[in-house]
Each structure stands twice: as structure tokens, then as C-alpha cells.
C-alpha positions as CSV (number, residue, x, y, z in Angstrom):
1,M,17.7,15.3,0.4
2,P,19.4,12.2,1.7
3,F,17.2,9.1,1.5
4,Q,15.6,8.3,4.9
5,L,13.4,5.4,5.3
6,P,10.4,6.5,7.4
7,P,9.5,4.5,10.5
8,T,6.7,2.6,8.7
9,G,8.4,2.0,5.4
10,F,7.3,3.6,2.2
11,G,4.2,1.8,0.9
12,D,2.4,-1.5,0.4
13,D,4.7,-3.2,2.8
14,D,2.8,-6.2,4.0
15,E,4.4,-9.6,4.2
16,P,1.4,-11.3,2.8
17,C,-0.6,-14.3,4.0
18,D,0.7,-17.9,4.1
19,S,-2.5,-19.8,3.3
20,T,-4.5,-21.5,0.6
21,C,-8.1,-21.2,1.8
22,L,-10.4,-18.4,0.7
23,G,-13.6,-16.9,2.1
24,A,-12.9,-18.1,5.6
25,A,-13.9,-15.2,7.7
26,H,-17.7,-15.3,8.2
27,A,-18.5,-12.7,10.8
28,G,-22.1,-11.4,10.7
29,R,-23.6,-14.5,9.1
30,D,-25.6,-17.2,10.6
31,D,-25.2,-19.7,7.7
32,P,-22.0,-21.6,7.1
33,P,-19.8,-20.2,4.3
34,P,-20.0,-21.9,0.9
35,A,-17.0,-24.0,0.0
36,P,-15.2,-22.4,-3.0
37,E,-14.5,-24.7,-6.0
38,R,-10.9,-25.8,-6.1
39,G,-8.8,-23.3,-8.1
40,R,-11.4,-20.6,-8.0
41,L,-11.6,-17.4,-6.0
42,C,-14.8,-17.0,-4.0
43,S,-15.0,-13.2,-4.5
44,A,-17.5,-10.4,-5.1
45,M,-15.1,-7.5,-5.4
46,R,-16.4,-4.0,-4.5
47,Y,-15.1,-0.8,-5.9
48,R,-14.7,2.8,-4.6
49,P,-13.9,6.1,-6.2
50,I,-10.6,7.9,-6.1
51,G,-11.5,11.3,-4.6
52,R,-13.8,13.2,-6.9
53,T,-12.4,11.6,-10.1
54,S,-14.1,9.1,-12.4
55,I,-11.5,6.5,-11.4
56,S,-12.8,3.5,-9.3
57,V,-10.4,1.1,-7.6
58,S,-11.0,-2.4,-6.1
59,E,-11.3,-2.4,-2.3
60,I,-8.4,-4.8,-2.3
61,G,-5.6,-3.6,-4.4
62,F,-2.1,-5.2,-4.7
63,G,1.0,-3.5,-3.5
64,C,4.0,-4.1,-5.7
65,W,6.9,-3.3,-3.4
66,T,7.8,-7.0,-2.9
67,M,8.1,-7.3,-6.7
68,G,11.2,-5.1,-6.6
69,G,13.2,-7.7,-4.6
70,P,16.2,-6.8,-2.5
71,N,17.3,-3.2,-2.5
72,W,19.5,-0.9,-0.5
73,S,19.7,2.8,-0.1
74,S,22.5,4.3,-2.2
75,E,23.1,6.9,0.5
76,S,22.6,5.2,3.8
77,G,23.1,1.5,2.8
78,A,19.9,0.6,4.7
79,S,17.8,-2.3,3.4
80,I,14.8,-0.8,1.5
81,G,13.6,-3.9,-0.4
82,W,12.4,-7.5,0.2
83,A,13.7,-11.0,-0.3
84,D,14.0,-11.9,-4.0
85,V,10.9,-13.1,-5.8
86,N,10.2,-15.7,-8.5
87,Q,8.7,-14.2,-11.6
88,D,6.5,-17.2,-12.3
89,D,5.1,-16.9,-8.7
90,I,4.4,-13.2,-9.2
91,R,2.6,-13.9,-12.5
92,A,0.4,-16.5,-10.8
93,G,-0.3,-14.0,-8.0
94,I,-1.3,-11.3,-10.4
95,K,-3.6,-13.6,-12.3
96,A,-5.3,-14.6,-9.1
97,G,-5.9,-11.0,-8.3
98,L,-7.2,-10.3,-11.8
99,D,-9.5,-13.2,-11.7
100,A,-10.9,-11.9,-8.4
101,G,-11.5,-8.4,-9.7
102,V,-8.4,-6.6,-8.5
103,N,-7.8,-3.5,-10.8
104,H,-5.6,-1.5,-8.5
105,W,-1.8,-1.9,-8.6
106,D,0.4,0.2,-6.5
107,N,4.0,0.7,-7.5
108,A,6.9,3.2,-7.2
109,D,10.1,4.1,-9.0
110,I,12.1,3.1,-5.9
111,Y,10.8,-0.4,-5.7
112,G,13.8,-2.3,-7.0
113,N,14.8,1.0,-8.7
114,G,12.3,0.4,-11.5
115,R,12.3,-3.4,-11.4
116,A,8.8,-3.6,-9.9
117,E,7.4,-1.3,-12.5
118,R,9.0,-3.3,-15.3
119,S,7.9,-6.6,-13.8
120,L,4.3,-5.5,-13.6
121,A,4.3,-4.4,-17.2
122,E,5.7,-7.7,-18.4
123,M,3.2,-9.7,-16.3
124,F,0.3,-7.7,-17.8
125,R,1.8,-8.3,-21.3
126,T,2.2,-12.1,-20.9
127,L,-1.3,-12.4,-19.3
128,G,-2.9,-10.4,-22.1
129,V,-4.3,-7.8,-19.7
130,N,-6.4,-5.0,-21.0
131,R,-4.5,-2.0,-19.8
132,D,-7.6,0.2,-20.0
133,L,-9.3,-1.8,-17.3
134,Q,-6.5,-1.4,-14.8
135,V,-5.6,1.4,-12.4
136,I,-1.8,1.7,-12.2
137,A,-0.4,3.9,-9.4
138,T,3.3,4.7,-9.0
139,K,5.3,7.3,-7.1
140,V,8.2,9.7,-7.3
141,G,10.2,11.1,-4.4
142,H,12.6,8.5,-2.9
143,L,14.8,7.8,-5.9
144,R,16.8,10.9,-6.2
145,G,19.4,9.8,-8.8
146,S,21.7,12.6,-9.7
147,A,19.3,15.4,-8.8
148,I,19.9,17.6,-5.8
149,H,16.4,16.8,-4.5
150,A,13.9,14.2,-5.8
151,F,11.2,16.9,-5.9
152,D,13.1,19.2,-8.3
153,P,10.6,19.8,-11.1
154,R,13.0,18.5,-13.8
155,H,13.6,15.3,-11.9
156,I,9.8,14.8,-11.4
157,R,9.4,15.0,-15.2
158,N,12.4,12.7,-15.8
159,Q,11.0,10.1,-13.4
160,C,7.5,10.3,-14.8
161,E,8.8,9.6,-18.3
162,Q,10.9,6.7,-17.0
163,S,8.0,5.2,-15.1
164,L,5.9,5.5,-18.3
165,R,8.5,3.5,-20.1
166,N,9.0,1.0,-17.4
167,L,5.2,0.4,-17.2
168,R,4.8,0.4,-21.0
169,T,1.9,2.8,-20.8
170,D,1.0,6.3,-22.0
171,R,-0.4,7.5,-18.7
172,I,-0.1,6.9,-15.0
173,D,-3.6,6.5,-13.4
174,I,-2.5,7.7,-9.9
175,Y,0.9,9.5,-9.5
176,Y,2.0,10.1,-5.9
177,F,4.6,12.2,-4.3
178,H,6.1,9.5,-2.2
179,H,6.8,11.5,1.0
180,G,6.1,14.9,2.5
181,S,9.6,16.2,2.9
182,Y,9.6,19.0,0.4
183,V,12.3,21.1,2.0
184,G,15.9,20.5,1.2
185,P,19.0,21.8,-0.6
186,G,18.3,23.8,-3.7
187,W,19.2,27.0,-5.5
188,D,17.5,30.3,-5.0
189,R,16.7,32.8,-7.8
190,A,20.2,34.2,-7.6
191,G,21.8,30.8,-8.1
192,N,22.9,30.5,-4.5
193,L,22.8,27.0,-2.9
194,I,20.6,27.1,0.2
195,P,19.9,24.3,2.6
196,N,16.2,24.8,3.1
197,Y,14.7,25.3,-0.3
198,D,10.9,24.6,-0.5
199,Y,10.1,22.5,-3.5
200,L,6.3,22.2,-2.7
201,P,4.9,25.0,-4.9
202,E,7.0,24.0,-7.9
203,A,6.4,20.3,-7.4
204,A,2.7,20.8,-7.2
205,A,2.7,22.9,-10.4
206,T,4.7,20.3,-12.2
207,M,2.3,17.5,-11.1
208,H,-0.7,19.4,-12.4
209,S,1.1,20.2,-15.6
210,L,1.5,16.4,-16.1
211,V,-2.3,16.0,-15.6
212,K,-3.0,18.7,-18.2
213,E,-0.6,16.8,-20.6
214,A,-2.6,13.6,-20.0
215,K,0.4,11.8,-18.6
216,V,-1.2,11.6,-15.2
217,R,-4.9,11.1,-14.4
218,A,-5.1,11.5,-10.6
219,V,-2.8,13.1,-8.1
220,G,-1.7,11.4,-4.9
221,Q,0.2,12.4,-1.8
222,S,1.9,9.8,0.4
223,A,3.4,10.9,3.7
224,Y,4.2,9.7,7.2
225,S,2.9,12.4,9.5
226,V,-0.3,14.4,9.8
227,E,1.8,17.6,9.7
228,D,3.2,16.7,6.3
229,F,-0.2,16.0,4.9
230,Q,-1.6,19.2,6.4
231,R,1.1,21.2,4.8
232,A,1.0,19.5,1.4
233,V,-2.7,18.9,0.7
234,P,-3.9,22.6,0.4
235,V,-1.1,23.3,-2.1
236,L,-1.0,20.1,-4.1
237,K,-4.8,19.5,-4.0
238,P,-4.4,15.7,-4.4
239,D,-7.3,13.3,-5.2
240,V,-6.0,10.6,-2.9
241,L,-3.7,10.2,0.1
242,Q,-1.7,7.1,1.1
243,T,0.0,6.0,4.3
244,K,0.0,3.2,6.8
245,A,-3.2,2.1,8.5
246,N,-4.1,-1.1,10.4
247,L,-5.4,-2.5,13.6
248,R,-2.2,-1.6,15.5
249,Y,-1.9,1.9,13.9
250,D,-5.1,3.8,13.1
251,D,-4.0,7.4,13.7
252,F,-4.7,8.4,10.1
253,I,-8.2,6.8,9.8
254,R,-9.7,7.1,13.2
255,A,-13.0,8.9,13.4
256,G,-12.5,12.5,14.6
257,S,-8.8,12.5,13.7
258,P,-7.1,15.5,12.0
259,M,-6.7,13.4,8.8
260,Q,-10.4,12.6,8.6
261,A,-11.1,16.3,8.8
262,L,-8.5,17.1,6.2
263,M,-9.9,14.5,3.8
264,A,-13.5,15.8,4.3
265,E,-12.4,19.4,3.7
266,H,-10.5,18.7,0.5
267,G,-12.5,15.8,-1.0
268,C,-9.6,13.2,-0.8
269,T,-9.9,9.5,-0.4
270,F,-7.4,7.2,1.4
271,V,-5.4,4.2,0.3
272,A,-4.1,2.1,3.2
273,F,-0.8,0.4,2.9
274,G,0.3,-2.1,5.6
275,P,-3.2,-3.4,6.5
276,L,-1.6,-6.7,7.7
277,D,1.3,-5.0,9.3
278,Q,3.9,-7.0,7.3
279,G,2.3,-10.3,8.5
280,I,2.3,-9.4,12.2
281,L,-1.5,-9.3,12.2
282,L,-1.6,-12.8,10.7
283,D,-0.1,-14.5,13.7
284,K,2.4,-16.2,11.4
285,F,5.6,-15.5,13.5
286,D,6.5,-17.5,16.5
287,P,7.4,-15.3,19.5
288,D,9.8,-17.9,20.7
289,H,11.6,-18.0,17.4
290,P,11.3,-14.6,15.8
291,P,12.0,-14.4,12.1
292,A,15.4,-13.6,10.5
293,F,15.2,-11.9,7.2
294,V,17.7,-11.9,4.3
295,Q,20.0,-9.0,3.5
296,G,18.2,-6.3,1.6
297,D,14.9,-7.0,3.3
298,Y,13.4,-3.9,4.8
299,R,12.0,-5.8,7.8
300,N,15.5,-6.1,9.2
301,N,15.1,-2.4,10.2
302,R,11.9,-2.9,12.1
303,K,11.8,-3.4,15.9
304,D,8.5,-5.1,16.0
305,F,9.7,-8.6,15.1
306,V,10.8,-9.4,18.6
307,P,9.4,-11.8,21.1
308,E,7.7,-9.3,23.4
309,V,5.8,-7.6,20.6
310,L,4.9,-10.8,18.8
311,R,3.7,-12.3,22.1
312,E,1.5,-9.3,22.9
313,V,-0.1,-9.2,19.5
314,R,-0.6,-13.0,19.5
315,A,-2.7,-12.7,22.7
316,K,-5.0,-10.2,21.0
317,L,-5.2,-12.2,17.8
318,G,-6.4,-15.2,19.8
319,Q,-9.4,-13.2,20.8
320,V,-10.0,-12.1,17.2
321,K,-9.9,-15.7,16.0
322,A,-12.4,-16.7,18.7
323,R,-14.8,-14.0,17.7
324,F,-14.6,-14.2,13.9
325,G,-13.4,-17.7,13.0
326,A,-15.8,-20.2,11.6
327,T,-15.6,-24.0,12.1
328,G,-12.9,-25.4,9.9
329,A,-11.8,-22.0,8.7
330,N,-8.1,-21.3,8.1
331,A,-7.0,-19.0,10.9
332,V,-4.7,-16.9,8.7
333,D,-7.5,-16.3,6.2
334,V,-9.7,-15.2,9.1
335,L,-7.2,-12.7,10.3
336,S,-6.4,-11.4,6.8
337,S,-10.1,-10.8,6.1
338,V,-10.7,-9.1,9.5
339,A,-7.7,-6.9,9.2
340,S,-8.4,-5.5,5.7
341,R,-12.2,-5.2,6.3
342,W,-11.6,-3.3,9.5
343,V,-9.5,-0.7,7.6
344,L,-12.1,-0.5,4.8
345,A,-14.8,0.2,7.3
346,H,-13.5,3.7,8.0
347,D,-14.6,6.9,6.3
348,H,-12.8,8.0,3.1
349,V,-10.8,4.7,2.8
350,C,-11.1,3.5,-0.8
351,S,-8.6,0.7,-0.9
352,A,-6.3,-1.5,1.2
353,I,-3.2,-2.7,-0.6
354,P,-1.4,-5.7,1.0
355,G,1.6,-7.1,-0.8
356,F,2.1,-10.5,-2.3
357,R,4.8,-12.9,-3.5
358,N,2.9,-15.7,-5.0
359,E,-0.6,-17.1,-5.8
360,R,-1.1,-18.5,-2.3
361,Q,-0.5,-15.2,-0.7
362,A,-2.5,-13.3,-3.3
363,R,-5.5,-15.6,-2.7
364,C,-5.2,-15.1,1.1
365,N,-5.1,-11.3,0.6
366,L,-8.4,-11.6,-1.3
367,T,-10.4,-13.0,1.6
368,A,-11.7,-9.6,2.5
369,A,-13.3,-9.4,-0.9
370,A,-15.1,-12.7,-0.3
371,D,-16.6,-11.5,3.0
372,P,-19.2,-8.8,3.7
373,P,-18.3,-5.3,4.9
374,M,-17.6,-5.1,8.6
375,N,-20.4,-3.9,10.9
376,P,-19.8,-1.0,13.3
377,A,-20.0,-3.2,16.4
378,D,-17.1,-5.3,15.2
379,V,-15.2,-2.2,14.2
380,N,-15.5,-0.8,17.7
381,W,-14.7,-4.1,19.4
382,L,-11.5,-4.4,17.5
383,R,-10.5,-0.9,18.1
384,G,-11.0,-1.4,21.8
385,L,-9.0,-4.6,21.8
386,F,-6.0,-3.1,20.0
387,R,-5.9,0.2,21.9
388,T,-5.6,-1.5,25.3
């Protein structure tokens, strides 16, 4: 299947915060927030289970897409990566996360075509991380290589083995199918090439074989439409689902939605990528001077970084800052905490996974861990604000 970048990207796609303060958002408290010591994270990380498994992940996980740096589709030429990253900055960001209790790291074979997986493994090695205490997720499905389709069973196995080598580990804690497009060119039993071969049954069987072989601990499905989830989940029987969810886009987590019903029926939990909407929900982009991104940066493909959209969002974020900001609090930290805690307040959501490029951004992503869970009144107020 030709690579097609879905409208919302393909995972953990936030342009992270640009801030140094932590623990700023203070909604629901009457007392002023304590000032964190310099150089320390003010955090009380909470953990939630992956489906019905014994695996628990930190409410704030770290997406690793940015760690792959610039990348382009080999088939369409479209940008599918990010601006390049400094390895020392990434190491400092990972250490900040570890110090705050992050144990959930979301990767994929397509992120830098393996670069992000190799980088995470090297950072864990140099930081002396105990692998057994970390939950490493990765994905297969967008990097087709020489296979006719990325969900060909042999290709799934090849990519699993390569990811294990890249990550320097003997098992993948959560292995996702990266999209829900299981139909594409393939060969029927007679050896005839057909355009609409359905790989889902074979792909699901292959995934569960990898579980039996102890190469995979939990099964995940990432997709970009309710219809794809509804088709895949009954066959694949995943433990966890992943797609985009944030204040601007809550279709998959809204109470009463088809996705909520699907998760309740099948015992799945939900990992939300894009909780900060690539920085749009942090009010960090000037509507009068919209950002320009380097070649190879996925955000060049998005149509939301334009004055009219940024101006509309900024007006709403002004009301958010007025409601949730504390005296002297850093506004970006306030918005980061509010955005992630809002996503986490929904049923079945187990983790939000903003991305990061350095320690400053990692610390800002962790503000949600330093603040209490969001109350229903604030959840409803925010939904009303962003749905108008």
C-alpha cells in the first residue's frame, strides 16, 4: 500500500512546550502552589493499566516521533518527520521524564526509519536505565520497505525483529499496528496478484503469535477513523488503542461516542497522541507571524498553522488562562497542564503522550503530573468552550 500520511499525523506528534516552570496550573486548589526547588520536578506521577494486562503506564508518557528527526516518504516525497534534534538535549529530556516517574515511551519503526528506536535505546544505556521498569511501545505498518504491503505477515515479523534490535531489548511491551488500512495489493491462494487483499486476519494471527513467543507483551491498534477501529478491534482483540485526542479534537474520547462503546465492550484502554495539538494549544505561535518549518518537518503539511486558525484558538486560550492560571504562573505551563489533564479525565484513557526535544520541553510536558486530576465541571466547561 502506498504510504499516505493521515490527516492528523501518525502518533505522538506534539510540538512540545517552550517553558521552564513546572507545577503552574493550580485549578481546584485554594492554596498557592508550592515553589519547586531549582532543578527538581514537582511531580506525583500517577499510573493506569493497559487494558486488562498487568502493565501500568504513567499518565504522562513521552512520544518519540521527534527523536527521529527529518524524514520523507519514500513513495510520495511528503515530509513525515521533524526538525533535527540534538542528542544531548534528548538525553536531558529523557532524564527529566525518568526523574518525574515517566515509564511510557512511544516509538515506531517509521520515526526516522529506526533512528528514534536506536536513539531511545542508546539514551537508556548511557543513563543506566533499568529496562525492566520501563514500558516501551513501538509500531509497524507505515514502513513498507520491499514488502508489497506493510501488514504482510513476513514483513511484520521482520520489522518486529528489527525493532527489537534497534531498541536493544528482548521484548516489546506494547506493539501497535500503526494504521487501520489492512486492505491492499496481495496474492490470493492461487498466486494471483489482486488489488484488494485483506491482511487483517493474517496480521492479527501473526501479532498474537509474537505474544505467545514472548516477543510482545501487549497488543495495540492505532488508526485514524472510527470505522477502522470498529473493523479491526473484534479481529485483532487489542489491549490498547491509540489515536489523536485533544481539546480541539475529542471525537474518539467523548462520552457516548462509538469509540467509548467499543472500548467498553472489548476491554481496551486508550493512549492519546497530540494532546497539545503540536503546540497550537500552548498559544506559542503568533497569528500575525505564523511559523515556518524546516524541510522534512511534518507540520509543513498541516493547514492549521495559519493566521485565522491561530487567532481563533488564541481567543479561547485566553479564557483558559483566565480560569486556570495562578498568580505568577507561566502561561505555557498552565495550558500544557490543562490540555493533558483534560484528555486524561475521560473514560478509558490511560496515558497522554506529548513529544519533546529537550529538557525544557520535557519538564513543561510534566506539568499535568504535578497537578491534581481535572474535575468534571472544568472538563465540561472546556468542552463547551472548544466546541463553539
